[in-house]
N, C-alpha and C positions, 0 to 999 in steps of 0.2 A: 745737695752738697755732700761730698765724701767726708768721712771721719778724719779729723786732723791727726797727723802722725805725732805721737808723743815725743817730746824732746828728751834726748838722752843726757844723763848727768855727765859732766865733763871729767870730774875727778873720780878716781877709783874709790870703791866702797869696800869696807871690811865686813866679813861674815863668817859664820861657822857652817861647814858642810856637814849635813846630817844624814845624807843618803845618796843613792845613785839612781838615776832614771834608767829606763830600758836601753837608752842610747849611750849610757856610760857617762852622762854628765852629772856633775855634783849638784845636789839639791840644797839651796840656801833659802831661808825665809827672811824677808825684809818687810817689816811693817805688815805682817800677815799675808804677804804675797810671795808666791813661789818664784824663785829665780833659778833657772837651769844654767849652771856655770861649767863651761867646757874647761877641762884641766883640773877640776877639783875632785878630791877623794874624801870619803867619809872620815870624820874625825879631824879634818884639817881646818886651821884658821887661815883664811886667804884674803887677799885683796883682789877685787875683780872690777872689770870695766864692762858697762852695759853695751850690748851690741844691737839689741832690739827690745821693744816694749810692746806688750799685747794686753788685752783687757784682763785676761785671767792669769797670765804668767809673763815673765820676762826672760830674756836670754843674755848671757854675759860670758866673758872669758877671763881666766885667771891672769893677773899681772904679777903677783908675788905670793909666796907661801911663807907664812910666819911659822906655822907648826906643820911639818910634813907627816903624812901617814906612813905606816910601815911598808905599805905596798907601792909606794912611789919609786919610780926608776927614771934615770935620764933617757929621754927619747932617743932612739938610735938614728933618726933622720934629722939632718940639719934644717930641713924645710918644714918640720912638723908644726911649728908655731903658726904657719900661714896655710899650709896645704890642707885641702879638704879630703884627701884620699884616705887618711887614717884618723881615728878619733880616740884611740886608747893607748898610744905609745908611752904615755906617762905612767901606765899601770903595769905591774909585773904580770908576766904571762899567765901564771896560775890564778891570779886574781881575775884576769879577763875571762878565763874559762869558767871560773866559779860564777861570775856575773851572768854569763850566757846560760849556764845550766839553771840558775835561779829564775831567769826570765822565762825559759821554756816551761818549767814546772808551774810557775805562777799563771802563765797563759792557759795551760791545760785546765787549771781550776777555774779561771775566770771565764773563758770562752767555751770550754767543752764540758765543764763540771765533771772532769775525770782526773784520775791519778794513776800513773803507771804502777803496776804491781812490783816492778823492779826498775831502778834507775841505772842505766848503763854507765860504766866509766867513760869520761869524756875521751874522744878520739882526737889526737893532736899529731902534728908533724912539725916541720921547720917553721920558725917564726919569721925569718927574713929570707928574701930572695925566692919566695915561693910562687909569686904571682906570674902566671903564664898567659893570661888574657887581660887586656886592658884597652881602654880608649883614651889616648893622650890628646889633650887639647893643644892647639897650635895658634899662636898669635904674633904677628909682627907689631912691636911696640916702638913707635917712632921716638918716644922720649928716652928709651934705653938704647936705641940704635941697634937693636937685635931682635931675633925671634925667640919667644919663650915657648918651651915645650914641657908639658907636665900635666898635673891635675889642676882642677879649679881651686881657687882659694876657698877656705872654709866660709860658707854662707855668702859668697860673692861670685859674680860672673867672671872675674878676672882669672887669668892663668897665673898660677904660682910661679915665682922666679926660683927655679931649682935646677941644679946641674946634675943631680943624681937622685935616685929613688931606691931606698933600702929594701922595700917589700917586693918590688919588681924583680923577676929573674934577672940576675946581674948581667946577662948577655945583652940586655936592653937598659936595665936600671943604671948602669954606669956610663951610658952613652947619651944621656939627654943633652949634654953640652955639645957633643958631636952632631947630634941631630939638629940642634939649633944652628950650628954653623953651616950644615948641609943645606937646610931650607933657606937660610940667609943668602946662600950663593946662587940660588935659582933666580930666574928672570921674574918670577911672580911670588916672592916670599910672603906677600900679604894675601895670597889666594889659596894657601894650603890651610885647610880648616882643622884637620885632625889626623892622627895616625892610629890605626887599629893594630894592636900588637897581638900576635898569635904565635905561640912557641910550642914546639914538639920536643921529643926527647933529644933529637939530633939536629934540629933545624929551627931557625928563627925567621918569622915572616913579618914584614911591616907593610901595611896598606896605607898609602898616602891619599887622603881625600882632597883632590884638586878641584877647585871651583872654576878654573879656566883650563883650557887645553895646554898641556905641557909641550914645549918646543923640543926639537930634536936634541939640542944642546942640554936641556934640562933632563931629558930621559937618559942621555949618555952619562951625565953627571951622577944621577941616581944609580944607574947600573954599575958604574965604576965603584961608587962608594959601597954598594952591596957586595960586589964581587971581592973587593979587597978585604972585607970583613966576614965573608961567608954568610951574609944575611940576605934572604930572599926579599925582593922588592916588588910591590904591586902598586898600580895606580887605580884610583876610583873616581872617574869624572862625573858619575851620576849616582843612581841607586846601586844596591848590591849586585845587580845583574851586570853592571858595567865594570866590575873588578877584573883586571887583566894583569898578567905578570909583565914586569919590566926586566927583571933578571932573577934567575935564569929563565929560559923559555919554557921549561917543563918542571916547575918546582913541586916538591912533595913535602908534606908534613905528616907526622905520625906520633903516636904515643903507645906505651905498653901498659897493659893491665892484665893481671891473672894469667900471665904467660901468653897473651895474645897481643897482636899489633893492630892498632886501629888507625887508618888513614883519615885525614880530615882536611877541609879547606879553611883558609884563614878567617873566613866570615862565619864558619859553623860554630854552634854552641858546643863548647867543651868545658870541663871543670877547670877552674883557674889554678888549682893546687894539685899537681900531679902526685906528690907523695901522699897527701891526704886521700886523694881519689883511690889510690891502690888499697889503702887501708879500709876505706869506706866500702869498696866492692867486696873485699874479703869479709868484712863484718856482715854485709848483706847476705852473702852465701852462708855464713855461719848461722844467722838468725832464721833464714828461710829453710835451710837444710833441704834443698831440692835433691830428689833422688831419681834413679833410673826409671821409676814408674810414674813420675809426676809430669803433669802438663802445666806450664807456667805462662801467665799472661803478663807482659811488661808494657804498661801504659805510659805514654810520654817518653818513649824509648830513645829518642835522639838517634845517634849513629851507632847504637848498640853497646853503650858503656856497661850496662847490666845484662842486656839480652845475651850477648855472646858468652860471658862467663856462666850464665845460667844454662846455656845450651851445652856446655861441657859436662854438665851434671844431670840434667833433666832428660826425660824422654822426648819432649817437644816444647818449644818456646814460640810464642807469637808476640811480636813487638808491634806496637801501634804508635804512630807519631803524626802530627798535623802538617809538618813541613816535608814536602815531597823530596827535596834535595837531600835531607838527612836520611830519609828512608832509603834512597838509592845508595847512599854511602854505607848504610847499615847492611844492605844486601851485598854490596861489594866486599865489605869487611868480613862477612860470614863466609863468602866464597874464598877469599884470600886465606882465611884461617882454617879452611877445610871443614866447615860446619854445615851439615845438610839437614839438621833437624830443627832449624829455626826459619821462620818466615816473617815478613814485615808488610804492614799495610798502612796506607795513608788514611787518616780520619780526623775530623775536627772533634776533639773530645769535650768541647764545650757545648756540643749539640747532641741530641739523642743518637745512640749508636745501636740500639737493640735490633734494628732491621738489617744490620750488616752480618754477613755469613760468619765471620770469626766470632762474633758476640754470642752466637748460639751454641758454641762448643762447651764442653765441660773443662773446667780448669781447677786444679788442686790448690794452686797458689797464685797470688796476684802481687805484682810490684808496681808501685806508683811513684813517679818522680816528677810531679807537676811544676808549673811555673809558680810565681809568687801568689797568684790568685787562687791557688789550691785546686782541689779535685771535686768540688761540690757537685758539679753537673753530672759526673760519671759515677759517683758513689752508688746511686740506686742500681745501675747496671752491674757494678762490682758485687754488690750485696746479693743480687738476684742469682749470681753464679754460685753463691755459697762456698767460696774457697775456704779451706781449713785455715789458711794463714794469709794475711795481707801485710805486706811490708811497705811502709810509707816513708819516702825520703823527701825532705822538705827544705826549701830555702826561705820559708816564712813561718815562724812558729805560731803566729796568730791564726793563719788559715789551717795549719796542721791541727791546732787545738780545736778549732771549729769543726773540722771534718772528723776528728777523733770523737767528739761528742755525738756526731751523727752515727758513726759506726757502732758506738757503744750503746747509746740510748734508743736508737731506732732499728738497728739491724742485728742485734744480738752478738756483738763481739766484745771481747775483753781486751783492754790495753795491757798487754803482757809486759813489754819492755820499751823503754824510750831513753834517749840521751842526745847530747849535742856532739857535733863534729866541728872542730875549729878550722873550717875551710878558709876563712878570711882573718887570720891573726891581725891584731891591732885595729880592727874595725868592730863596730857593734853588730855586724851581720851574724845571724845565728842560723847555722845549718844543723838539721836534726834528723833523727831516724826513729821510727816507732813500729813495733811489731804488734799486730792484732791477731787474736785467735778466736775462731768461732766457738761459742759456748757449746759444750756437749761433744766436741771433737777430741 
C-alpha cells in the first residue's frame, strides 16, 4: 500500500523567514521542520498556505506579509501569483543577482572543493522583455469558454490564465490574448498543444504544435494573422522534422553578435536573452584572449555563437556539436560571414572522442558550453590536450562546480575567475562562466 498523502492545513500559518533556498524560496521553520515558502524574503514575518507536505520538508506560498523586507518590490507581471514561469519577481533585481552569485560560490565549495581566485562582476542586461525563446502551453478550457495561452501554473499542470507576459519579448508577450482568440477561431482549438516562440533581431516566429491536421481554412486564418502582424507562422503536426512554414513560404531568422549575423531555424537552440548573449560573448573573448597564433577548440558549439567570434581573432577554430543540423547552420554562418579559418564537426561529446581526427590536434585554448548535464565525459580529452586556458560557460552551477573540481584536483588547472551572468532575470536559473589556467603556463 502506498504512503498516504499528508493532509494540508486549511488555515494560513504565520512564520519568520530566516533565509533563502537556492531556488529563491523563503525558509521558515515550523516545529523543527523546514518549510520552503514561495514569495518570502529573509527577515519577513509572513502568513503562508501549505501547498505540499513531504517527509523531510514542506512547501508553501505566501498569502500575506506582516513585515516586509527592504528588498521586496511589486511584481511587474499581473499573473505572477499563479504563473510558474518566474519565481523571483517579488525580489529587487540586485538581490536576485546577489542570490545567484552566492549560489554559484557555495556550489563551488560544496561540489568542487574549489574557490575562484577572482569573482567576476555579475553580468546583467534588461530585466523585462528579454526572453526570445519560450514554449507556451495551450489549452482549450470549456469552463472558461476560451483558449488559455501561457506558462504552466506554479507547481500545477494547468495553464495560467494570462493575457500578457512581461518577461517575454513584447512582440509576443503583449499578444497572448490575441493568440488565445486566434486559436479559439480554428476548427480544432482543443488540438493545439503548444506554441514554440523563436525571435530574432528583426523577425518573430511561432511554431504551432497541432495534434490533428489543420484544414485549408485554418491554415489561411493562421497565415492571415501572421501576415497582418509580420509574424512568421509554422505548423508542426509531428516531431521536429515535420515543422513547415505556413507564412511566409521562405521565412528567415537571424541575430547579431560581435559584428556577425547568425541565421537559425525556429527549433534551433539559441540563447534566450540577446542583450546578455552579446555581453557574454564579449566577456568570453576578453577572458580567453584568443590571438592570431592561437588554435581554439569550441566544444558544444551549437550554430557558432562562440566559434565565429573566436574565428575573427584566432588562427584556427574547430567547433564540435552533437546535432548535425546545428553543425550545418554553423558552417553556413561561417561562409555567410566570410570566415574560412573555422571548421565544424559532428560528434557525441558524451562518448569517447579521442579516436576522432580533430581530437589529435594541438589546441592552445578550449571553450566549453555544455548542456545542464555538464562536460564530465569530455574533460579527460580536454585535459589531455593541455590547453593553456579553458573557458567553461554553464547553465547549471552544480555540474560546473563538479567539473571545476575535476579540472583543478585531477588535471592541474587553477580556477582563475568565475561569476554569474543573469541570462534569466526573475527566475532562479543561474548561468555562469569560469576561466581555468594550466598551472605553470
